[in-house]
N, C-alpha and C positions, 0 to 999 in steps of 0.2 A: 480454388488454387491453394497450394501449400504456402507456408509463411516465407520460406527462403526465396522461392521463385516469385512471389509477390513483390518482395523487396528488390530482387534483381531486375525484374521487369520495370519497376518504378524508376530505378536508376537509368535504365536504358531509354525508357519512354521520355523521361524529363531531361535526358542528356546531361546528367549531373555527376558523371564519373569523377571529375576533378574538383567538384564542389566540396568545401569543408563540411564535415558532418558532426564531428565531436572534438571538443577541446578538453584535454585532461592533463593536469600538471604542466600547463604551458605549451603543450604540443598538440597540433591539429592532426586529425585523421580524416581523409576524404572518404566519400561514399565508395569510390572505386577500391580504395585500400581495404575498407571493411569487407567488401564483397570478395576480394581476392583472398584475404586471410581466412574468411569463412570457408571458402572452397578448399583451401589447404587443410583446415581443421577437419572438414568432412572426409576428405581423402585419407588423411592420416588415421582417423578413427576406423575407417574401413580396413586399413592395413593392420590395425591392431585387433581386428576380429569383431568390432562392434557392428551389430546388425540392426535392421529395422525393428523397432519395438524394444530394444535394449535401453536401459536407463543410464544416463551419464550425469554425474553430480558436479556441481560447481560450488566449491567451498572457498570462496574468495570475496574480498571486498570490492567496492566500486572501482572500476578501471575500464579503459577502453577495450582491453582484451576480452573482458566479460561479454561484451556485445558481439564481437566477432565469433567467440566460442559458441554463444547461444545460437547464432545464425548457422554456424557450421554443424552443430548438433542437429538442428532442424533439417538441414539439407541431407544429412546422412540417414534420416528416417528414425534416428534414435529419439529418446525423450529426455529433455533437460529437467534436472531436479536441483534447483539452487538450494543451498543450505545457509541458514542465518548464522553469520559468524559469531554472534553473541551466545549461541547455545553451548552447553557443556558437552563433553564427550558422552555422557550418560544419556543425553537427549539426541545426539547425532547418530550414535550407533544404531538405535532402533529404526531411525529413518532409513539408513543405508540397508538395513536388513529387510525392511518392508518393501523398498523399491528394488532390491536385488541389483544395485548399481554395479555395472561392469567396469566403469572407469570413473575417475575423479580428477578434476582440475583443482589444485590446492595452492594457496599462497604460502610462502616460506614461514610466515608467522604461525600458520596452523598445521604445518606438517607434523609437529610432535603429537598432536591429537590423532592424526591418521595413523602414525606409527604405532601408537598404543592400542588402537582398536582394530587395526588391519588383521591381526592373527585370528580374530573372531569373525572375519568377513571373507570366507573362501571364494566367494563369487567376484570380489573386487580384484580384478586381474591387473589393472593398469592405473598407476598413479602418475599424473603429469604435474610437475612442480613448476610454478610460475616464476622461474628464475633462470638465469643464464648458466647456472652451475648445476650439473647433474649430481645426484646422490645415488648410492648403491641400490636403494630400494625404489627410486623414482627416476623417470626420464625428465630432462629439462624441457621447458616449452619450446625453445629454439630447435632442440634435437627432435622433438615431436613433430614440429612443422616440416622438418626436412623429409619426413616420411610421406608428406602430402605431395601428390603429383597430379596436377590438373584438377578436373572436376571429380575424378573417381568414377566408379561404376554407377549407372543410373539407378534410382530407387523409385518405385511406384508409390506415390503418396496421394492420399485422399484428404479432403478438407475436414472430415470427421475423425481422422487419425489423432490420437493423443500426442501432443507436442511438449506439454509442460506438466510437471507435478509440483504442486505447492502444498505445504502443510499449513493447516489453519493454526491460529495462535495457541489453542489449547488452554486458555485461561480458565475454562470451566470443565476441563476433562482431558482425556487423551487426544492429542492432535489427530485430525483426519487428513488423509492425503487426497487432495482435490485434483481431478483429472481434467485438464483443459485441452481443447483441440485447436488445430490451425484456424478453423472457422470462428471459434470463440474469440481468439486474439485479434484476428483481422476484422471482425465485426466491430470491436471497440475502436480500432484504428479508423475504420470508415465512419463510425458514429461521431467521433471527435472531429474528423475532417468535415463532416456535414455541419457540425455545430460551430467550429472555430475557424474553418478554412477561409472565410471571407476576410479575416484579419490579416491574411497574407503571411509571408515568411517572418518568423520571429527569432529571437535569441532566447533560449530556454535554459533555466537553471534546474539541474537535477541533483538534489542532495539527499534524496530518498534511497534506501537500499535497493540495489538491482535484484536482490534475492526476493523482493516483494513484488507482487503484480503491479502495484501502483508505480513504483520506480521503473520497472523494466518495460512494461507495455504502455501504460496510460501516459506516463511522462515521456520516456525516451523514444521508443520506437514510433509511437503515435505522432510525436513531433517530427522525427526524421521523415516519416511518410508525408509530412506537410512541408518538406524542404526547409525546416527550421533547424538552425545550428543548436546543438545541445552542449552546454558547459557542464561538465560532470565534476562533482565534488566527492571526495572519498567518503566523507561522512559530514553531517551538518555541523558546522561551527560558525556561529553567527558572524564573527569578525571576518573570517575568511570568505564567507558567502557574500557579505557586503562588499568586500574588496573585489570579488569576481564580478558582481553586478556592476560596479563602477568601472572596472577595467574593460569588460567586454560589452558594455552597454546592454545588459540583459533586459529584455522587455517583458518576459513572461516568467513568473515564479509559481511553482506548485508546492504545496506542503500542507501539513496539518496546522491547526490554529496556532499551536505553540511556536512553530517555525516562523509564520508570518508575524506573530506578535513580537518575536525576538528581533526581527528586521526593523519593525516600526520603532523599536526602542533604541536602535543605533543609527537611525536615519539622520539624526542631527550631526553625525560625524562623517558621513559619506554623501556623495552625490548619487542619489538613487532615483533621480527624476526620470530616468529612462524606463522605469517600470510602467507598463501599459495595462498589464493584466495579471491579477493574482487569483489563482484557482486554489480553493481550500477544500479539503476533504478529510475523510476518516473520522471526523468528530464534529459535533455541532459547533457553529460559529456564533459566539455571543454578539448581541447587537452592538455593544460598545466597540467591539473589534472592527466591525464594518465601518463605523464612523471614523475610527482612528486611522484605518487604512486609507479611506477616502480623503481625509484631511492631510495625511502625510504624503501619499504618493500621487493623489489626484488621478487614480486609475480605476478601471473596472475591478470589482471583487466579485467573483462568481463562486458558487459552491457546487461541489459534486458529491455523489454518493455511489457506493457500490460495495461489493464484498467479493472475496476470492472465488467463491462458488459461482458468482455471476460475472466472472472475468474482470473484476476489479473496478469497473466504472460504468454505471447504468444511466444515471441522470446527471445533467449539468445545466446550470442556469445560463440561458443565452446572454452573451455580453450585452450590456446596455439595459437589461431588464432589472428593475428594482423590486426584489421579492425577499426582503430581509427575513431570514429564518428558513427559507426554502432551499432545498438541495436541487431544485430545478425540475425538469421534465425529461422523459426518455428521449433518446436520439430519434430524429426523423429519418425515414428512408431505409431502415434495416428491419422492419417488421418486429419491433420491440414494443412491449406494452407492460404497464404496471397496474396493479389493483390493490385495494384495501379490503381485507376479509376478516370475518369473525373467527372464533375458535372452531367453527364447523365448516370453514372455507366458503361461507356465503358472502357475497359482495355487500359492503356496507354503504350506506348513503353518504353523500358528499359531506365532508367536515367531521365525520365520526372517526374515532381512533380505533385502529385494528392492526393486524399484521400486514406488512407490505410484501406482496408477492410479485414476481416478474415472469414473463414468458417471452421466448424468442431465442435468437442465435447466440446470446451471451451465456445461456445456462450451461453449467458444467456437464460433462459426460457422466460424472458420478464420483463416488469416493472409491479409492483403490481397495479392492477386496473387502468391501463393506456394503453388501447389498441392502441390509436392513436400514442403515443410515441413509443410503441413496434413495430408497423408496420413501422414507420419511420426509426427506428434503424436497424431492421432486414428485409432486402429486398432481395427477391430471394435467401434466405439461407445465405446471407452475412451480417455480423455485420459491420455497418458503424461506424468507430471509432471516426471520427472528427479530426483525426491527418493527417497532410500533410506529405508526405514522398516520397522517391524515392527508386528504387531498382537497384542494380548493376548487372553486367553480371553473377555473381555467386549466385544471389538470396538474397544477404545481404541487409537489409533494413536500411535506414538512415532517421530518423525522422527530418523533416525540422521545423515543428512547429505545434501548435494546430491551427486548421482551424479557430477557433473563435478568436485566438490571433494575426492573421495576421494584420499588420498595412497597411492601404491603404492611402498613402500620395499622393494626386494629381494624382491618377490613377496608381501609382507605388506600387507594393506589396513588403512589407518589412517584413522579418521573424525575430522576436526578437532574436532568438538564434544566428543568424549570427552576430548581433551586440554585443550580450553578449560574444561571443567567442573572439572578439577583446578586449573587456573591461577586460576580465580575464587575458589577457597577459600583462596588465599594472601593473608594480610593485606596490605592496601594496594593490591591490584590493582583498578583502576577499570574497565578494558576489556581484553579479550584476544582475539586472533585467531590461529588456527593455520592454516598453509597449507604446501603442498609447494614446494620449490625444486629445481631440477635438480641431479643429483649423478652424476658420471661413473661411479661404481662401482655405486651402488644404483638408478640411474634417477631416483629422487626421495629427498629426505630432509625431515625435519620442521623447520619454522621457526615461531617465535612472535613476535608483536609485542604488547607490553604497555604500556598507559598506566597510570601510577601515580597514586594520589590526591595531591592537593596537600599538600605538606609532608612527604611520605613518601619515604624513600630505599630503593630495592630494588637489590640486587646480582644480576647475572646468575648467579653461582655459587650464590646462595641458591635461585634458581628451579630450577636444574638439580638441586640436591640434593633439593629438595622433590619434584620429578617422579620422581627415581630411587626414592624411597620408595613412590610411589603408582602408577607406570605400568610396564608391561612395557618392557624395554630398547629394543625397536625403535620404541616410541612416543615416547621422550624427545626433545625438540627438540635438534637439533644447533646451531641458531642461536637466540639470544634477543635481540630488539631492545627496549631499554627506551626508552619515549617519555613525554614530559610533556605533549604536546598530544593532542587528540582523534585517534583513528584515523580514516582517511578513510571516508566513508559515502556511500551513495546518497541521493537525495532522500527515499526512503522510510525512511531511518535504518538500513539494513543496512550492516554493516561490509564494506568492499570488500577482500576477501582478495586478489583479482587485482591491485589496485593495490599492495598491500603486497608481494606476491610479485615483481612487476616491479621495484619499487624496490630490494628486497634483492638480487635477482639482478644488477641493474646494479652495486650496490656490491661484490658478490662477484666480478663479472666472469665470471658463468656464464650459460648459456642453457638 
């Protein structure tokens, strides 16, 4: 089944047309309202000449309209291509060129960028401005919706049709355009329902970007498909998030470790006892954070793992299972499996470290117009993730590190997360990132960037002495950079080791 009809059938079968689905800026939107607006979006796109297989971009921040527009694009047979609002015009224009977007929904704050690059994009025929006020070069969203009439002409859709294009982060090279299908996204929805459905309806906070697979499908729509109310935050701000949790009695929070850590640190100022489940993903969870969450919220903390090419979320720890450091096991019931392999794609024995690969309905269709990269990533039916991991006797997976982030110091492999785990246990460390920097003698050496908590003073010598007691000599950082501002992060909240590496190498005058 296609994504839109799966959502509409779910509403009809569960008789939840009038049930509240999303809260945004204090206003509730029902399931029925989302469905009706999506149908108008689909019909209006058809009136503008958008056909099956055309690409429609969404250049806007988190809001309830984002969700209805996405559903409407899927219903029309077009392909949605969200754009990260933090990108510059020099990064956005190549994306629009590669996808050949025929239409774009854009918020008022970002219309100047579209105005500047539009002359270079002849295929971009329609600009829909998310405002009540039309402009000469763009139609307003209300006027656009007026073009919608009923369901519009029927479109033949298959589960393996592409429905979403997302660009990978590009921290190690040119971003790739990932092609995801209706089946890909709905398989994650079903997998999470199988894993979390027994918890019943929840109230869920989404403060992750909807332009990212985690925010759009793993958090928001997967929750809606479980009849859980989603409270949407435009972007994560810890004080606002805590207020929303308190006001709406939010019981389920999703986020990267830095998000959850930030909420722990303001918990003494708000009543956050309503939190029953915290799902953390996108980066390894230090053991000390597990204990802080348990002691603060008295709730389940579960870890998830996935990547854009694998539809965003492949493994989740079952609630109630204590496997500190594990990102869980694959979903049951959707023919999904994971394995650990060596450099020649041979399966490795239990407990050995190798590359994590996955096979099943979550694997992307491929990369847009990049058959070589597609063939490299999808080999013999397995998606090669680039993550190093090990598997225990019960099948639980432990991410060791990104394959590309491994530091090779004089022939020794050093996994940044194992050093970061030690740094997080040092009193006063708020954030930590470990990465390799060039070294003339060893090839690479270890460096660390640390953000300290407000009002705390940490000396570099204290950190080094602490590491010397707890780490093998070759793993001890040679350079420690103490910072009082947040470490640089991707829009998904992952700490950008590459940016820290480049900055420190520039300071040191090495390459």
